[in-house]
C-alpha positions as CSV (number, residue, x, y, z in Angstrom):
1,M,0.0,0.0,0.0
2,Q,1.3,3.4,-1.0
3,T,1.9,6.1,1.6
4,I,0.7,9.4,0.4
5,K,2.0,12.7,1.7
6,W,-0.9,15.2,1.8
7,L,-1.0,19.0,1.2
8,D,-1.4,21.1,4.3
9,K,-2.4,24.7,4.8
10,E,1.3,25.8,4.8
11,E,1.9,24.1,1.4
12,I,-1.2,25.8,-0.1
13,D,-0.1,29.2,1.3
14,K,3.4,28.6,-0.2
15,S,1.9,27.7,-3.5
16,L,-0.2,30.9,-3.5
17,G,3.1,32.8,-2.8
18,V,4.8,31.1,-5.7
19,L,1.8,32.0,-7.9
20,F,2.0,35.6,-6.9
21,D,5.8,35.7,-7.5
22,L,5.3,34.2,-11.0
23,Y,2.3,36.4,-11.9
24,P,2.6,39.7,-10.0
25,Q,-0.8,41.5,-9.9
26,D,-1.5,45.0,-10.9
27,T,-4.0,45.8,-8.1
28,S,-4.5,49.4,-9.3
29,K,-7.0,48.1,-11.9
30,Q,-9.0,46.1,-9.3
31,D,-9.5,48.5,-6.5
32,N,-6.4,47.0,-4.7
33,V,-7.9,43.5,-4.6
34,D,-5.4,40.8,-5.2
35,S,-6.6,38.4,-7.9
36,F,-5.2,35.5,-5.9
37,T,-7.5,36.2,-2.9
38,I,-9.3,33.1,-1.8
39,I,-13.0,33.8,-2.2
40,K,-14.3,30.2,-1.7
41,P,-12.4,28.8,1.2
42,E,-14.6,25.6,1.1
43,I,-12.8,24.6,-2.0
44,I,-9.4,24.8,-0.2
45,D,-10.9,23.0,2.8
46,Y,-12.0,20.2,0.4
47,I,-8.4,19.8,-0.8
48,L,-7.1,19.8,2.7
49,N,-9.6,17.1,3.7
50,L,-8.9,14.6,0.8
51,R,-6.9,12.6,3.3
52,A,-9.7,12.5,5.8
53,I,-12.2,11.2,3.3
54,N,-9.6,8.6,2.2
55,Y,-10.2,9.7,-1.4
56,K,-7.9,7.3,-3.3
57,N,-4.7,5.6,-2.5
58,D,-3.1,6.7,-5.7
59,V,-0.9,9.8,-6.1
60,L,-1.8,10.4,-9.7
61,S,-5.5,10.2,-9.1
62,N,-5.2,12.6,-6.2
63,A,-3.1,15.0,-8.2
64,A,-5.7,15.1,-10.9
65,A,-8.5,15.6,-8.3
66,I,-6.6,18.5,-6.8
67,A,-6.1,20.2,-10.2
68,K,-9.7,19.6,-11.3
69,T,-11.2,20.7,-7.9
70,I,-9.3,24.0,-8.0
71,I,-9.9,24.7,-11.7
72,K,-13.6,23.9,-11.6
73,G,-14.3,25.2,-8.1
74,H,-12.8,28.7,-8.7
75,P,-11.6,29.4,-5.2
76,L,-9.7,32.5,-6.4
77,L,-10.8,35.7,-8.1
78,D,-8.4,34.9,-11.0
79,G,-5.7,32.4,-11.8
80,N,-7.6,29.2,-10.9
81,K,-6.1,27.2,-13.8
82,R,-2.6,28.3,-12.9
83,F,-3.2,27.6,-9.2
84,G,-4.8,24.2,-9.8
85,M,-1.9,23.1,-11.9
86,L,0.7,24.5,-9.6
87,L,-0.9,22.9,-6.5
88,S,-1.2,19.6,-8.3
89,E,2.4,19.7,-9.3
90,R,3.4,20.5,-5.7
91,F,1.4,17.5,-4.5
92,L,3.3,15.3,-7.0
93,E,6.6,16.8,-5.8
94,I,6.0,16.1,-2.1
95,N,5.2,12.5,-3.2
96,R,8.4,12.3,-5.1
97,Y,7.3,12.7,-8.6
98,I,8.6,15.3,-11.1
99,L,6.4,16.6,-13.8
100,R,8.2,16.9,-17.1
101,T,6.1,18.3,-20.0
102,S,6.1,21.1,-22.4
103,Q,4.5,24.4,-21.6
104,R,2.0,23.8,-24.3
105,D,0.9,20.4,-22.9
106,Y,0.8,21.8,-19.4
107,K,-1.4,24.7,-20.5
108,N,-3.6,22.4,-22.6
109,A,-4.1,20.1,-19.6
110,A,-5.4,23.0,-17.5
111,I,-7.7,24.2,-20.3
112,N,-9.0,20.7,-20.9
113,L,-9.7,20.3,-17.2
114,A,-11.5,23.6,-17.1
115,N,-13.6,22.6,-20.1
116,S,-14.2,19.0,-19.0
117,S,-13.0,17.9,-22.4
118,W,-9.9,15.8,-21.8
119,G,-10.0,14.0,-25.2
120,E,-7.1,11.6,-25.8
121,L,-5.1,11.0,-22.6
122,P,-1.5,12.1,-22.8
123,P,1.3,9.5,-22.6
124,L,2.3,8.6,-19.1
125,N,6.0,9.3,-19.7
126,F,5.7,12.9,-18.4
127,L,6.2,11.9,-14.8
128,T,9.5,10.8,-13.2
129,K,9.6,9.1,-9.8
130,I,12.5,10.4,-7.7
């Protein structure tokens, strides 16, 4: 049986910080409201409780659930696809997987998750176990 390391509040906060560093916000256009503000904390709570509900004992399924939950749940004002993918990638990293894919495929995965139109599954050679 695989032991899964789960995301905690600190990891989510760190990921939000990374998101902000990668995509600085111009708050002057939005009445000084940060686009990465959590507006639906229940979506974040769901991610934090995946362990408690014993979702699946599979790292890849959980990573996909994290990305899809964030992307479809819209917990942020903006940047949900970026945050969902980033958080899913961080979950993979703490479980000793490295995601190796092109920026195009990475972006397409986020868009496909948002549109619920996955189409043909990508090859599974994009992950490396470390």
